[in-house]
N, CA, C and O atoms as a GROMACS GRO file, in nm:
protein
  344
    1MET      N    1   3.995   6.203   8.647
    1MET     CA    2   3.974   6.263   8.455
    1MET      C    3   4.037   6.337   8.456
    1MET      O    4   4.057   6.373   8.340
    2ILE      N    5   4.123   6.427   8.568
    2ILE     CA    6   4.302   6.509   8.508
    2ILE      C    7   4.433   6.341   8.486
    2ILE      O    8   4.496   6.313   8.384
    3PHE      N    9   4.433   6.305   8.549
    3PHE     CA   10   4.445   6.170   8.453
    3PHE      C   11   4.438   6.153   8.341
    3PHE      O   12   4.517   6.234   8.292
    4LYS      N   13   4.394   6.098   8.264
    4LYS     CA   14   4.357   6.128   8.151
    4LYS      C   15   4.432   6.188   8.005
    4LYS      O   16   4.493   6.148   7.906
    5ILE      N   17   4.357   6.371   8.098
    5ILE     CA   18   4.415   6.480   8.076
    5ILE      C   19   4.578   6.435   8.057
    5ILE      O   20   4.630   6.388   7.956
    6LEU      N   21   4.613   6.451   8.131
    6LEU     CA   22   4.798   6.446   8.158
    6LEU      C   23   4.854   6.325   8.091
    6LEU      O   24   4.974   6.329   8.065
    7LEU      N   25   4.760   6.174   8.044
    7LEU     CA   26   4.791   6.090   7.999
    7LEU      C   27   4.849   6.117   7.844
    7LEU      O   28   4.947   6.091   7.775
    8LEU      N   29   4.704   6.196   7.835
    8LEU     CA   30   4.689   6.222   7.693
    8LEU      C   31   4.792   6.340   7.635
    8LEU      O   32   4.821   6.328   7.516
    9VAL      N   33   4.852   6.453   7.708
    9VAL     CA   34   4.934   6.562   7.635
    9VAL      C   35   5.065   6.428   7.634
    9VAL      O   36   5.112   6.381   7.530
   10GLY      N   37   5.106   6.382   7.789
   10GLY     CA   38   5.198   6.306   7.768
   10GLY      C   39   5.179   6.238   7.646
   10GLY      O   40   5.299   6.228   7.621
   11LEU      N   41   5.138   6.197   7.573
   11LEU     CA   42   5.121   6.123   7.484
   11LEU      C   43   5.171   6.154   7.378
   11LEU      O   44   5.243   6.076   7.316
   12LEU      N   45   5.129   6.328   7.318
   12LEU     CA   46   5.115   6.398   7.252
   12LEU      C   47   5.226   6.445   7.253
   12LEU      O   48   5.230   6.547   7.185
   13GLN      N   49   5.342   6.411   7.311
   13GLN     CA   50   5.514   6.428   7.321
   13GLN      C   51   5.556   6.320   7.257
   13GLN      O   52   5.635   6.340   7.166
   14LEU      N   53   5.517   6.185   7.285
   14LEU     CA   54   5.522   6.138   7.251
   14LEU      C   55   5.529   6.068   7.102
   14LEU      O   56   5.617   6.004   7.044
   15LEU      N   57   5.403   6.106   7.070
   15LEU     CA   58   5.334   6.093   6.895
   15LEU      C   59   5.422   6.190   6.822
   15LEU      O   60   5.449   6.183   6.702
   16TYR      N   61   5.476   6.306   6.928
   16TYR     CA   62   5.560   6.435   6.809
   16TYR      C   63   5.714   6.360   6.825
   16TYR      O   64   5.785   6.423   6.747
   17ARG      N   65   5.762   6.298   6.863
   17ARG     CA   66   5.906   6.198   6.891
   17ARG      C   67   5.891   6.091   6.799
   17ARG      O   68   5.929   6.063   6.685
   18THR      N   69   5.847   6.060   6.856
   18THR     CA   70   5.850   5.884   6.747
   18THR      C   71   5.746   5.924   6.660
   18THR      O   72   5.794   5.853   6.571
   19GLU      N   73   5.682   5.955   6.625
   19GLU     CA   74   5.505   5.961   6.465
   19GLU      C   75   5.459   5.837   6.463
   19GLU      O   76   5.417   5.790   6.357
   20ASN      N   77   5.460   5.777   6.563
   20ASN     CA   78   5.451   5.623   6.560
   20ASN      C   79   5.307   5.625   6.619
   20ASN      O   80   5.314   5.594   6.738
   21PRO      N   81   5.145   5.658   6.568
   21PRO     CA   82   5.038   5.639   6.625
   21PRO      C   83   5.026   5.572   6.716
   21PRO      O   84   4.972   5.613   6.819
   22PHE      N   85   5.090   5.404   6.694
   22PHE     CA   86   5.004   5.292   6.694
   22PHE      C   87   5.028   5.244   6.835
   22PHE      O   88   4.964   5.163   6.901
   23LEU      N   89   5.173   5.338   6.876
   23LEU     CA   90   5.259   5.322   7.009
   23LEU      C   91   5.170   5.366   7.100
   23LEU      O   92   5.119   5.312   7.198
   24CYS      N   93   5.152   5.540   7.019
   24CYS     CA   94   5.073   5.574   7.213
   24CYS      C   95   4.878   5.524   7.173
   24CYS      O   96   4.781   5.538   7.248
   25SER      N   97   4.880   5.484   7.074
   25SER     CA   98   4.709   5.395   7.136
   25SER      C   99   4.703   5.315   7.202
   25SER      O  100   4.614   5.318   7.286
   26ALA      N  101   4.810   5.183   7.197
   26ALA     CA  102   4.798   5.118   7.243
   26ALA      C  103   4.885   5.102   7.353
   26ALA      O  104   4.938   4.993   7.375
   27THR      N  105   4.903   5.201   7.423
   27THR     CA  106   4.982   5.282   7.588
   27THR      C  107   4.848   5.286   7.605
   27THR      O  108   4.771   5.200   7.647
   28TYR      N  109   4.816   5.462   7.543
   28TYR     CA  110   4.652   5.459   7.621
   28TYR      C  111   4.550   5.303   7.642
   28TYR      O  112   4.506   5.276   7.754
   29GLY      N  113   4.526   5.223   7.534
   29GLY     CA  114   4.443   5.086   7.561
   29GLY      C  115   4.494   5.063   7.690
   29GLY      O  116   4.434   5.081   7.796
   30VAL      N  117   4.615   5.019   7.674
   30VAL     CA  118   4.666   4.924   7.789
   30VAL      C  119   4.639   5.039   7.934
   30VAL      O  120   4.627   4.964   8.030
   31ALA      N  121   4.627   5.160   7.973
   31ALA     CA  122   4.660   5.194   8.042
   31ALA      C  123   4.431   5.232   8.099
   31ALA      O  124   4.354   5.262   8.191
   32ALA      N  125   4.440   5.201   7.974
   32ALA     CA  126   4.242   5.216   8.081
   32ALA      C  127   4.258   5.102   8.073
   32ALA      O  128   4.140   5.105   8.038
   33LEU      N  129   4.300   4.946   8.068
   33LEU     CA  130   4.277   4.832   8.082
   33LEU      C  131   4.304   4.848   8.202
   33LEU      O  132   4.226   4.845   8.296
   34LEU      N  133   4.507   4.882   8.202
   34LEU     CA  134   4.506   4.874   8.411
   34LEU      C  135   4.419   4.957   8.541
   34LEU      O  136   4.383   4.924   8.654
   35LEU      N  137   4.410   5.057   8.473
   35LEU     CA  138   4.301   5.147   8.507
   35LEU      C  139   4.201   5.084   8.577
   35LEU      O  140   4.197   5.052   8.695
   36GLY      N  141   4.092   5.065   8.456
   36GLY     CA  142   3.980   4.976   8.481
   36GLY      C  143   3.942   4.853   8.603
   36GLY      O  144   3.852   4.842   8.686
   37LEU      N  145   4.066   4.768   8.562
   37LEU     CA  146   4.115   4.682   8.602
   37LEU      C  147   4.164   4.686   8.828
   37LEU      O  148   4.148   4.604   8.918
   38MET      N  149   4.219   4.813   8.823
   38MET     CA  150   4.264   4.851   8.924
   38MET      C  151   4.101   4.920   9.012
   38MET      O  152   4.081   4.926   9.134
   39PHE      N  153   4.028   4.956   8.921
   39PHE     CA  154   3.924   4.999   9.022
   39PHE      C  155   3.797   4.896   9.062
   39PHE      O  156   3.682   4.924   9.094
   40GLY      N  157   3.865   4.767   9.048
   40GLY     CA  158   3.704   4.680   9.035
   40GLY      C  159   3.655   4.632   8.938
   40GLY      O  160   3.606   4.521   8.917
   41GLY      N  161   3.666   4.701   8.890
   41GLY     CA  162   3.572   4.664   8.741
   41GLY      C  163   3.533   4.508   8.672
   41GLY      O  164   3.630   4.432   8.668
   42GLN      N  165   3.465   4.480   8.644
   42GLN     CA  166   3.421   4.345   8.589
   42GLN      C  167   3.523   4.389   8.460
   42GLN      O  168   3.562   4.497   8.416
   43ILE      N  169   3.551   4.211   8.414
   43ILE     CA  170   3.672   4.200   8.357
   43ILE      C  171   3.696   4.188   8.223
   43ILE      O  172   3.800   4.198   8.158
   44VAL      N  173   3.558   4.161   8.185
   44VAL     CA  174   3.429   4.151   7.988
   44VAL      C  175   3.386   4.319   8.004
   44VAL      O  176   3.385   4.378   7.896
   45SER      N  177   3.367   4.364   8.067
   45SER     CA  178   3.330   4.493   8.074
   45SER      C  179   3.449   4.638   8.060
   45SER      O  180   3.428   4.742   7.997
   46VAL      N  181   3.580   4.597   8.144
   46VAL     CA  182   3.682   4.665   8.132
   46VAL      C  183   3.798   4.622   7.983
   46VAL      O  184   3.899   4.677   7.938
   47LEU      N  185   3.735   4.520   7.950
   47LEU     CA  186   3.780   4.497   7.825
   47LEU      C  187   3.680   4.514   7.709
   47LEU      O  188   3.710   4.511   7.590
   48ILE      N  189   3.604   4.526   7.742
   48ILE     CA  190   3.563   4.620   7.580
   48ILE      C  191   3.595   4.766   7.632
   48ILE      O  192   3.681   4.835   7.578
   49MET      N  193   3.545   4.794   7.705
   49MET     CA  194   3.601   4.998   7.731
   49MET      C  195   3.766   4.943   7.700
   49MET      O  196   3.772   4.824   7.731
   50SER      N  197   3.803   4.958   7.686
   50SER     CA  198   3.975   4.940   7.675
   50SER      C  199   3.961   4.952   7.502
   50SER      O  200   3.953   5.050   7.427
   51LEU      N  201   3.962   4.833   7.484
   51LEU     CA  202   3.901   4.796   7.322
   51LEU      C  203   3.830   4.923   7.280
   51LEU      O  204   3.867   4.978   7.176
   52ILE      N  205   3.710   4.985   7.369
   52ILE     CA  206   3.705   5.130   7.260
   52ILE      C  207   3.827   5.266   7.275
   52ILE      O  208   3.883   5.363   7.224
   53ALA      N  209   3.818   5.217   7.336
   53ALA     CA  210   3.918   5.330   7.406
   53ALA      C  211   4.048   5.333   7.306
   53ALA      O  212   4.087   5.441   7.263
   54PHE      N  213   4.138   5.168   7.259
   54PHE     CA  214   4.190   5.139   7.163
   54PHE      C  215   4.195   5.262   7.031
   54PHE      O  216   4.273   5.348   6.989
   55GLY      N  217   4.048   5.204   6.998
   55GLY     CA  218   4.007   5.222   6.861
   55GLY      C  219   4.005   5.394   6.831
   55GLY      O  220   4.067   5.458   6.747
   56LEU      N  221   3.909   5.437   6.934
   56LEU     CA  222   3.923   5.562   6.950
   56LEU      C  223   4.066   5.633   6.998
   56LEU      O  224   4.063   5.755   6.982
   57ALA      N  225   4.166   5.592   7.042
   57ALA     CA  226   4.250   5.689   7.061
   57ALA      C  227   4.343   5.655   6.904
   57ALA      O  228   4.389   5.749   6.839
   58THR      N  229   4.361   5.495   6.854
   58THR     CA  230   4.398   5.493   6.725
   58THR      C  231   4.392   5.587   6.563
   58THR      O  232   4.458   5.643   6.476
   59ALA      N  233   4.256   5.548   6.609
   59ALA     CA  234   4.188   5.711   6.469
   59ALA      C  235   4.210   5.900   6.581
   59ALA      O  236   4.157   6.000   6.534
   60TYR      N  237   4.257   5.904   6.662
   60TYR     CA  238   4.298   6.068   6.696
   60TYR      C  239   4.462   6.031   6.621
   60TYR      O  240   4.533   6.084   6.534
   61PHE      N  241   4.469   5.937   6.692
   61PHE     CA  242   4.680   5.995   6.720
   61PHE      C  243   4.685   5.950   6.544
   61PHE      O  244   4.780   5.966   6.467
   62TRP      N  245   4.606   5.915   6.525
   62TRP     CA  246   4.663   5.854   6.357
   62TRP      C  247   4.651   6.014   6.284
   62TRP      O  248   4.753   6.063   6.236
   63LEU      N  249   4.496   6.104   6.279
   63LEU     CA  250   4.431   6.170   6.233
   63LEU      C  251   4.598   6.286   6.317
   63LEU      O  252   4.683   6.319   6.234
   64LEU      N  253   4.618   6.327   6.449
   64LEU     CA  254   4.756   6.395   6.460
   64LEU      C  255   4.800   6.377   6.338
   64LEU      O  256   4.782   6.447   6.238
   65ASN      N  257   4.877   6.250   6.356
   65ASN     CA  258   5.044   6.249   6.280
   65ASN      C  259   5.002   6.272   6.109
   65ASN      O  260   5.084   6.268   6.018
   66GLU      N  261   4.837   6.301   6.090
   66GLU     CA  262   4.792   6.311   5.932
   66GLU      C  263   4.814   6.416   5.922
   66GLU      O  264   4.918   6.460   5.873
   67TYR      N  265   4.712   6.488   5.969
   67TYR     CA  266   4.756   6.653   5.967
   67TYR      C  267   4.833   6.747   6.057
   67TYR      O  268   4.765   6.815   6.133
   68ARG      N  269   4.958   6.760   6.060
   68ARG     CA  270   5.051   6.857   6.151
   68ARG      C  271   5.042   6.900   6.126
   68ARG      O  272   4.994   6.979   6.207
   69ASP      N  273   5.048   6.932   6.059
   69ASP     CA  274   4.978   7.169   5.997
   69ASP      C  275   4.934   7.171   6.081
   69ASP      O  276   4.922   7.089   6.172
   70GLY      N  277   4.870   7.351   6.050
   70GLY     CA  278   4.815   7.415   6.021
   70GLY      C  279   4.636   7.427   6.128
   70GLY      O  280   4.618   7.339   6.212
   71ALA      N  281   4.568   7.496   6.117
   71ALA     CA  282   4.432   7.469   6.194
   71ALA      C  283   4.382   7.337   6.290
   71ALA      O  284   4.372   7.340   6.412
   72ALA      N  285   4.348   7.187   6.178
   72ALA     CA  286   4.320   7.105   6.132
   72ALA      C  287   4.391   7.058   6.214
   72ALA      O  288   4.320   6.960   6.239
   73HIS      N  289   4.521   7.040   6.314
   73HIS     CA  290   4.639   7.018   6.333
   73HIS      C  291   4.570   7.049   6.515
   73HIS      O  292   4.577   6.988   6.622
   74TRP      N  293   4.507   7.177   6.467
   74TRP     CA  294   4.467   7.223   6.642
   74TRP      C  295   4.344   7.213   6.707
   74TRP      O  296   4.322   7.236   6.826
   75GLY      N  297   4.230   7.160   6.581
   75GLY     CA  298   4.091   7.185   6.574
   75GLY      C  299   4.108   6.995   6.638
   75GLY      O  300   4.041   6.942   6.727
   76ILE      N  301   4.227   6.928   6.551
   76ILE     CA  302   4.202   6.794   6.611
   76ILE      C  303   4.268   6.736   6.741
   76ILE      O  304   4.247   6.624   6.787
   77MET      N  305   4.346   6.826   6.790
   77MET     CA  306   4.495   6.748   6.925
   77MET      C  307   4.271   6.868   7.028
   77MET      O  308   4.170   6.799   7.044
   78ILE      N  309   4.271   6.978   7.054
   78ILE     CA  310   4.176   7.057   7.127
   78ILE      C  311   4.019   6.916   7.134
   78ILE      O  312   3.974   6.862   7.235
   79GLY      N  313   3.979   6.900   7.002
   79GLY     CA  314   3.903   6.804   6.985
   79GLY      C  315   3.903   6.682   7.100
   79GLY      O  316   3.820   6.673   7.191
   80GLY      N  317   3.993   6.607   7.082
   80GLY     CA  318   4.047   6.508   7.179
   80GLY      C  319   4.057   6.544   7.310
   80GLY      O  320   4.003   6.488   7.405
   81LEU      N  321   4.141   6.655   7.313
   81LEU     CA  322   4.097   6.670   7.493
   81LEU      C  323   4.034   6.690   7.552
   81LEU      O  324   4.040   6.655   7.669
   82VAL      N  325   3.879   6.802   7.469
   82VAL     CA  326   3.796   6.792   7.551
   82VAL      C  327   3.657   6.689   7.537
   82VAL      O  328   3.557   6.699   7.608
   83ILE      N  329   3.679   6.571   7.406
   83ILE     CA  330   3.664   6.436   7.478
   83ILE      C  331   3.724   6.416   7.578
   83ILE      O  332   3.635   6.404   7.662
   84GLY      N  333   3.860   6.399   7.652
   84GLY     CA  334   3.934   6.285   7.689
   84GLY      C  335   3.891   6.351   7.850
   84GLY      O  336   3.948   6.318   7.954
   85ILE      N  337   3.776   6.451   7.839
   85ILE     CA  338   3.771   6.518   7.975
   85ILE      C  339   3.622   6.464   7.980
   85ILE      O  340   3.555   6.518   8.068
   86VAL      N  341   3.576   6.398   7.927
   86VAL     CA  342   3.471   6.372   7.929
   86VAL      C  343   3.455   6.226   7.887
   86VAL      O  344   3.343   6.174   7.882
   0.00000   0.00000   0.00000
């Protein structure tokens, strides 16, 4: 769980520097895939969960990139980190 939070914080920094949400979401999806395989998950279920993680991460990073200033940005960022805990 702490790894996911640290990964999201690192990817937020990558997003701020590159302004490329798809790079960040692809990195998150690959990390989810590798971690799922390392912990012995079934390949089909790990692939499905990784695709879901990629899709949600794409929406999250795209929204953060679109709303770069103001309360909406902070709400999206904190909401995504809280969801990352769950």
